[in-house]
N, C-alpha and C positions, 0 to 999 in steps of 0.2 A: 450398271453391273458390268464387269470386264469379263471377257471370254477368251479362254486359252486352249490351246490343244497341247497335250502332253503326250510324249512317248514314254510308257513306263514298262518295266519288266514285267515278266510273269509273276514273280514273288511280290512286287509291289502291288499287282492286281489282286492277287489273293489277300493281301494284307487289307486292301480296301473293301474286299468282299466280307471279310471277317468283321471289320469294324461296322459295316453297313448292317450285318445280321445282328451283332452283338447289341447295337443301339437302336435296333428297329427302324433304320433310316429307309427312305424311298429309293435312293439311288446313289451311285458312286460319288457323284458330286457332292451330296450331303456328307457323306464319309470323309471325302477330301477336305471339305470345309471344317468338319470336326477336328480332325488330325491337325490341321494348321491351327486351329483356335487353341487346342491342347498344348501344342508346342510353343505358342506365343505365351500362354499364361507361364509356362514353366521355364522359359528360356530367355525371352526378350525383356529388357528394361526393368530388371528387378527392383532397382533404385526408385521407381516411380510407384510401386505397389505399396499400399498401406502397411502391410506387414512388415516391409522392410524398413519403412520409416519409423514404426514402432520399435523395431530392434535398434536402430540406430540411436533412438532416444534413450532406450534402456541402457545401452552401453555407455553413453555419456553420462547418464546420473550415476552408474556404477563405478565410474572413474578409470574405465579401460582405456580411454583416449588420452590420458595424462602423459605429459612428456617430462623428461628429466635432463638436467644439465650435465650430470656426471654420474658414474657408476655408484659413487658414495651416496649420492643423494637417492638413488633408487634403492640402494641397500638399506639406509636408514628408514625409508618408507616401508619396505618389506618386513624389516625386524620390528617395527612398531606393532604390527599385527600380532 
């Protein structure tokens, strides 16, 4: 386990208290850990998440990743539909 000392503002302290109360956590350390985990899930490395890989596979199957050599080729493809 790594220990750190953070200087946070009054507003950030209030936010941690709200998170602590909302989720019934024992201390601000648990609140801070929860906030970091929530941020990680929503922000970091979405390309590794299974939902993202499923989305990429669906896009490939539907043909959205298709490339065209010219505008005319694209126009023919669009007008075929």
